[in-house]
C-alpha positions in Angstrom: 22.5 -18.3 0.7 20.0 -17.7 4.3 21.1 -16.9 7.8 18.4 -17.5 10.7 18.8 -15.5 13.5 16.9 -15.1 16.9 16.5 -11.6 18.3 15.2 -10.4 21.8 13.5 -7.3 20.3 12.9 -8.1 17.0 12.1 -12.5 17.1 13.9 -14.3 14.1 15.4 -12.3 11.4 16.1 -13.8 8.2 19.0 -13.0 6.2 18.7 -13.4 2.7 22.3 -12.6 0.0 21.4 -11.8 -3.5 23.4 -12.3 -6.7 21.8 -8.8 -8.2 21.5 -6.9 -5.3 24.0 -4.0 -4.4 22.8 -2.8 -1.2 21.3 -3.9 2.1 17.3 -3.9 2.2 15.1 -4.4 5.1 11.3 -5.7 5.1 9.0 -6.1 7.7 5.9 -7.7 6.5 3.5 -9.6 9.1 5.5 -9.2 12.0 8.7 -10.6 10.4 11.9 -8.9 9.9 13.9 -10.2 6.6 17.3 -8.6 5.4 18.4 -9.0 1.8 21.9 -8.1 1.2 24.7 -7.9 -1.9 26.4 -11.9 -2.5 29.7 -10.8 -1.5 28.4 -8.7 1.5 28.9 -10.0 5.7 26.3 -11.2 7.8 28.3 -8.6 10.5 27.6 -5.6 8.1 24.3 -6.6 7.8 23.5 -6.9 11.8 25.0 -4.0 11.9 22.5 -2.2 9.5 19.6 -4.1 11.5 21.2 -2.3 14.9 21.2 1.5 13.0 17.1 0.9 12.9 16.0 -0.8 15.7 13.6 1.3 17.3 12.2 1.7 13.7 12.3 -1.8 13.3 10.0 -2.5 16.9 7.2 -0.1 16.2 7.1 -1.7 12.1 7.0 -5.2 13.6 4.2 -3.9 16.0 2.3 -1.8 13.7 1.8 -4.9 11.5 0.6 -7.1 14.1 -1.6 -4.7 15.0 -3.1 -4.7 11.5 -4.1 -8.7 11.4 -7.6 -8.7 10.6 -9.4 -12.6 11.6 -11.2 -14.3 8.8 -14.3 -13.6 9.8 -14.0 -10.0 9.9 -12.0 -10.1 6.5 -15.1 -11.6 4.7 -17.6 -8.8 6.7 -15.3 -6.3 5.3 -15.5 -7.7 1.5 -19.0 -7.6 1.3 -19.6 -4.6 2.2 -17.2 -3.1 0.2 -18.5 -4.6 -2.6 -21.3 -3.0 -1.9 -20.8 0.5 -0.5 -16.8 1.4 -3.2 -19.3 0.3 -6.8 -21.8 3.1 -5.5 -19.2 6.0 -4.7 -17.1 5.4 -7.3 -20.4 5.9 -9.5 -21.5 8.9 -7.4 -17.9 10.5 -7.3 -17.8 9.9 -11.4 -20.9 11.2 -12.0 -20.3 14.9 -10.0 -16.7 15.1 -12.2 -17.8 13.5 -15.1 -15.6 10.6 -15.4 -16.4 7.6 -17.2 -15.3 3.7 -16.8 -16.0 0.2 -18.1 -16.2 -1.4 -15.2 -15.3 -1.9 -11.1 -14.5 -5.0 -9.3 -13.1 -5.4 -5.9 -10.0 -7.3 -4.6 -8.3 -8.4 -1.7 -4.8 -5.9 -2.6 -2.6 -5.2 0.2 0.0 -3.8 -2.0 -1.6 -1.2 -3.6 -5.5 0.8 -2.6 -6.5 0.9 -6.3 -5.6 1.0 -10.2 -7.3 1.5 -13.8 -6.1 -0.7 -16.6 -5.9 1.2 -20.5 -9.7 -0.7 -20.7 -11.2 1.8 -18.4 -11.3 -1.1 -15.4 -11.4 0.5 -12.2 -9.6 -2.4 -9.1 -10.3 -1.3 -5.4 -8.7 -3.1 -2.5 -11.4 -3.7 -0.2 -9.2 -2.7 2.7 -10.6 1.0 1.3 -12.9 0.4 4.0 -10.2 0.6 6.7 -9.1 4.2 5.6 -11.2 7.8 6.9 -13.8 8.3 4.0 -12.3 11.7 2.7 -8.8 9.1 1.8 -11.1 6.5 0.3 -12.6 9.1 -1.8 -8.9 10.8 -2.6 -7.9 6.9 -4.2 -11.3 6.4 -6.0 -11.1 10.0 -7.5 -7.2 9.0 -8.2 -8.4 5.8 -10.1 -10.9 8.0 -11.9 -8.5 10.7 -12.9 -6.6 8.0 -14.9 -9.5 6.9 -16.9 -8.4 10.5 -19.0 -4.6 10.1 -17.9 -2.8 6.8 -17.8 0.3 8.3 -16.7 1.2 10.8 -13.4 2.2 13.5 -15.5 1.3 17.1 -14.7 -2.0 16.9 -16.6 -2.9 14.1 -14.4 -1.4 16.0 -11.4 -3.7 18.8 -11.9 -6.9 17.3 -13.1 -6.5 15.4 -9.7 -5.8 18.6 -7.5 -8.5 20.1 -9.3 -11.3 17.3 -8.3 -10.2 17.6 -4.9 -10.1 21.2 -4.1 -6.7 21.7 -4.7 -5.9 19.0 -1.8 -4.0 16.2 -4.0 -0.6 17.3 -2.8 -1.8 17.1 0.9 -4.5 13.8 0.5 -1.5 11.7 -1.4 0.8 12.8 2.1 -1.9 11.4 4.5 -2.6 8.4 2.7 1.4 6.9 3.0 0.8 7.2 6.9 -1.9 4.2 6.4 -0.7 1.0 5.2 -2.5 -2.8 5.4 
């Protein structure tokens, strides 16, 4: 069951009751706010929850709207990524003695990269929007997965070694970027 309200600051807010929800959760995606609430939860409580985070939500909406990329720019970004990212990945793999099978450039908004058990590395072309040192961190992160397919202590030790002891700092810095 959905309920939609118009808010003077936040715009349209969509409330969705979910059978399996245990908590109230808020998401901002492409400038729109949606709130999930437990099936027996109240819309009044959900609105109070939104009000608690109103200032933060306004900032998130502004941030998400400012990052919309026109289709023509997106195509250019994809072309640049298809040329630059595989070359950079090859360079870093050679420098640190990693092996991977192939690389694919995708339009992923939810993750910067991934590595399959077959050593295929998938990279988001949105990496081109990051500062170079953070894009390199993502590439190294995925290359480390060619040896350790998990985020265990050995993985983090290897990543820390190839980033000159800055893995945690770079990870923290990367979290401030969203597409």
